[in-house]
C-alpha positions in Angstrom: 53.9 -110.8 36.0 50.7 -109.0 37.1 48.2 -111.2 38.9 44.8 -110.1 40.2 44.7 -109.8 44.0 41.1 -111.0 44.3 38.7 -113.1 42.2 36.0 -111.1 40.4 32.5 -112.2 41.4 30.1 -113.9 39.0 27.8 -110.9 39.2 30.6 -108.5 38.2 31.6 -110.8 35.3 28.0 -111.0 34.2 27.6 -107.2 34.3 30.6 -106.8 32.1 29.3 -109.4 29.6 25.8 -108.0 29.5 26.5 -106.1 26.3 28.1 -109.0 24.5 24.8 -110.7 23.5 24.1 -111.1 19.7 21.4 -108.9 18.4 19.0 -110.1 15.6 19.5 -108.8 12.1 17.4 -105.8 11.3 15.1 -106.7 8.4 13.1 -104.4 6.1 10.6 -105.4 3.4 11.1 -104.7 -0.3 8.6 -102.1 -1.5 8.3 -103.9 -4.8 8.1 -107.6 -4.0 7.5 -107.5 -0.2 10.4 -109.9 0.5 12.3 -109.5 3.8 15.9 -108.5 3.4 18.6 -106.7 5.5 18.8 -102.9 5.4 21.0 -101.3 2.7 21.0 -104.4 0.5 19.8 -105.0 -3.0 16.7 -107.2 -3.1 17.9 -110.7 -4.3 14.5 -111.6 -5.9 13.7 -108.4 -7.9 17.0 -106.4 -7.9 15.3 -103.3 -6.5 17.3 -100.8 -4.4 16.8 -97.1 -3.4 13.8 -96.6 -5.7 15.3 -98.1 -8.9 16.1 -101.5 -10.4 19.8 -102.0 -10.0 20.0 -105.6 -11.2 17.9 -107.0 -14.0 15.5 -109.7 -12.8 17.2 -112.5 -14.8 20.6 -111.8 -13.1 19.0 -111.4 -9.6 18.2 -115.1 -9.3 21.7 -116.3 -10.0 
């Protein structure tokens, strides 16, 4: 079985893990109702997406 010859230092481990941090979700604002929502997602309050209403306002709430 392969076993490491030497222990990796804490700084080397930290350098490797420096890119593993979680990044915050990128939010945009709906041009119609100004609600914050993730990019490329239909607005849950007004049903607006890509310049048109995709879901009627009665369905968007449920």
